[in-house]
N, C-alpha and C positions, 0 to 999 in steps of 0.2 A: 503493501500499500505505498502510495506516494507519502512523504512527509507532509503534515500539516492537513491530510484531509479531513479527515475527523474535526479539526478545530476549522475548518471552512478558509484557510488561508487560502490566498493568489496566491497564481499558478510560480514555483518556478523560475528561479534564472541561476543565472552562470556565477556563482559567487568571485572565480577566477576573473572573470569579463570582465565582473562589477569593480575589481580592486584596477583591473589595468587604464579603465574609463576615467574612477577616480583621482588615478596617478596622475593621469595625462592632465586633469584640469587642478589639479592642487602644482604641476610644473609650469603650466601658462600663468598662473599668479605668483607664484613666486622662483627668480633666479636662481637660487642657494641651491633646489632640488636638483639633484645627479641620480641615475639611476644605474646601478651594479647588479649585474646577470650572469647567475652563475651556468650561462650554454640551458638555461630552460625556460627561455622567453615565449615561445611561443603555445609552452604547456603552462606557464604561472598566470601571462595576462601581461607581464612587464612588457613585449613585444610594444602594447599599443605607442609607449612613450617614443620608441627610436627611430618613425617614418618622420614625425616632426621637430622631434630635438637629435637628431644627430649627435652631435657634439654633446650629447649630457647623457650620453646612452653608453655604457662600456660593459660590451662580452668579457668577461673575465675566464670562461671557461670553466672546467669542471675542476676548479682550485677554488673552494671555500674557504680555507683560511686565510691563502694570500688574498681573495677579494674578500674578506673582516682589513685583514693587515692596508688593504690602498682605500677603506671604505673609513678606517677609524683616521689614517692621514688627512684626507679629503675634509672627514668633521676637523679637524684639527687647523685646517688651513680658513676655517667659516662655511664652506657646504654643508647642505645636510642631503647626505646618504641615504635612500633606500636599497640594501640589501635584499636584492630577490634568488629565492630557490627553493626546493624541496625543502620542506618542514626536518626531515632525518638529515637528509645533507648539511644543512648549513647550521645547524643547530651539533649534532653527533661530531662532523669532521672538522666544525671549525671552533667547540664550546672553549679550548683553552685561550683561542685569539680570542672570541668574544668577552672575555672571563679580562684578561691582563689588557687588554687593547683600546675595548670599550670599556665597561663597566666600572673598572676600579678608576680610570680614567673620568668617565661619568660625561663621554663623549658625547656629542649630537648623530646618535648614529642609528637608523629605524630597519630592524630585522622583519622582514616579510616571510613566511612560512609557508609556502605552499601545500597544497596535497596533503592536508595532515588529519591524525586520528586513525580511521580505518579506508578514508577515500581512495587510496592508491587499489583497492580489494584485490583482483586476479594478479597482480602484480606481486604481491605476497608482502612479507615482515619485514626485511631486508629496508622498503621503502617508505615503510610507514612510520607515522609518527605519533606515538603514543607516550610517549615521557617528555614531549615538551614543556607540557606547566611545571613538570618538576625541575628540569634543567634550569627554565626561565626562569622559574619562581626561588631557584636558587642564587640567583644574581641578586645583590640589595636595592641595586639603582636602576634594573631592571622593570617598565611599565609592561604591563602585561594586555592585552585586548584581543576577545572574542568573538568576533561580529556573529551576529544569529543570523542575520537577512540582509537580501541588501544594499536597504537604508542604512543600515546600523554597519556596514562595509565602509559606505562612503563617507561617515561619519569618523571611522576608526582610521582612515589613511589622512583625512584633516586634520583630526587630533591628532595623530603623531608627528606629522611636518610643525603644527605651530606647539607642541610639546619641547621645552627644553631638556633632554639627555636620553639617554637610550632606551627604545620603544619594541616591543616584540609585537606582531599583528599574526595574530593565525590566522589563514584562507583554506577553502578546503574545497577540493574537486568535483564534490557532490554539491548537483544546483539545490541552492536553498529557497522554500518558499517564503513569501511577504508578507512580513511581522505589523511590519509601522510602515505606514503611510510615507511617500516622498518627502524628503525634508523636514523628518521626523526631528525635533532638538535631541539631543542624548548629551550627558555631560561625563564627563570623565570622575573616574570612581563612585558614581551614584548609580546602586543598579537602578530598573525598572521592574514596578508589577503590571504584567500586561495582563494577566485574570487576576482578580478578587475571589477569593476565595475564606472561610475561616476555620476550616477541622484540619487541614496538612498544609504545609507551604512546597510545591516543588521549585527546586535550585536547581537552573541550568544552564547551560552556557552554549555558544555556537551553536552547530547543527541540532541538537537535544535541546532547543528549547521547543523548536516544531513537535517533537516525542512529548515534551512536556507538557502541551497544550492537546496533543491527542487524550494526552492520557487522562487530564482535566476533562475531557467530554466522557470519556468510561467512567469516570467514578461519577460524575453527576448524575450518571442512568442509576448509579444506585441511593440516589440521595446523596454524597457526598461535597462539599465543594472544598475545591481543592485552589489557593492558588498560586501561582506562576510569578518567579520571577528571574527577571532575565539578567545576571551576570556577567553583561559583557566587558567590564572592567575586571580581571581578574586581581590586579592590582594596581593600582592600591584598592583592597577589597570593602563593598560597602559594608562592614561592621554593622553600621545602624539599621540596616534594611532591614540584617539577616537576626540582630535583636526583636527588632520589631515583630520581623515575622515568628520568630518563635514565644514570644511574651503572645503575639494575638492568636495564633493558631494554635498553638502546643506542640508538637510536630512536623517535623522534616525530612523531603528526601532529596539528596542530590542527585544529578544527573550531568552525565557528561561521557564525551569520547574518549577515553583516557584512563591512564591505571588509575586505581580510586587514590595509591599511595603519591602522597606527594601531587595531589589534584585537587581539583573545586572541591571534592569530599572532604578531603584531611584540612582545609584552608575554614570552612563551612563548620566545620565538627569544632576545628579549635577556636572560632568566633564564638558557637554557640555556648561551649563550656565554661567560656570567660565572660561571658555577659548573662545569658539566661536559658540554663542547660532542661535541655528539651528528648524525646528521643530523637534520634537520627536513623537514617536510612539509607544506603550507597547505594547508587544503580553505574556502572563503568566497568573499565577490566580489571579482573581480579588476579594480578600476577600471574599471565599470561601476554604469550607472544601470539596475537591470531594467524591463521591459516589463509590460504587463498581463498579467494569467492566474492561474487559481485557482493554490495555495500550490501544491500538486505541480507543474501546468506548471510553476512557476519553481522548483521545487527541482531539477528534473531538467532544465530548462533551464542553469543555472546552475552545476550538481557539484557541490550539497548531500546529495545522498542517499548511502543504504548502500555501493555500488557504488563512487562517488567517494570514498570515505574509505578505503573496503578497497585499494583501488586506489594512493591514496596511502600507504597502509600499506606494501605492496610494495614500491613503490620508494624508502622511506625502509628498512628492511630489507636490501634489494639494496646501497643504499648503506653502509652501515656494515662490509658485507663488502668493499669494495673497497679 
């Protein structure tokens, strides 16, 4: 079933294409923006920049560590470099350079990880990025943006360009449905309530927001009112919104296309324990590297569907009544 179908969301759009167009718009407005490509521009959407601004587009080949070093140098000279590649390649191959050259120095470098989560599908686990929240979350100066739909991606690119300091944007190979209207105003570090509810809160990010909205429809059929919270900014985390959700609904479920350890679930659990302790259940990958398959097959196999989120919500609600 397509993402967001139960929730009646508008038809899906390729997030990587949206990223490319949003980046092009930012480049037209800000002459300091340059793009560094890891020889995957046609796959990530970064190639949209090449035709209009060839002098500001640099294909550095399959050499992610070198790309980060060049990006750090450009940032030190006053440019705003966007470094774009598959998330698994960029973060895993160049983590040392990201840590030393970008984050410790606090340089104004923007990392864009495409094909994140399970969305490389049949290409298998070597190109899947299921540890990217943990990797970037371990870097104290890094802002982490996880767009959930096309409007959110357009905002994320602009917000990254305007923010001074390291930023990681997570992009997806999968087409995502429209949750927000065009021009919706987001705020860095402020989660959005995309559905109201009083019985449980479904805290999600990225493509799992649409899954959570579908789960809320399933729960509504049973008389359960589920709030859905879109955490589009994983860092800085909106602790106030999470504390309010815990206080007002009494139970929380996190949903992410990532390992539960070191991801959204861990961050939310920490926030809940420190503010308003309530039962928390997690939907995500549990200590496993996924097999190859279609995205739909993989999400079903590893428990990332609306049914799984709804099951976790029932468990959390039952736990708060004990």
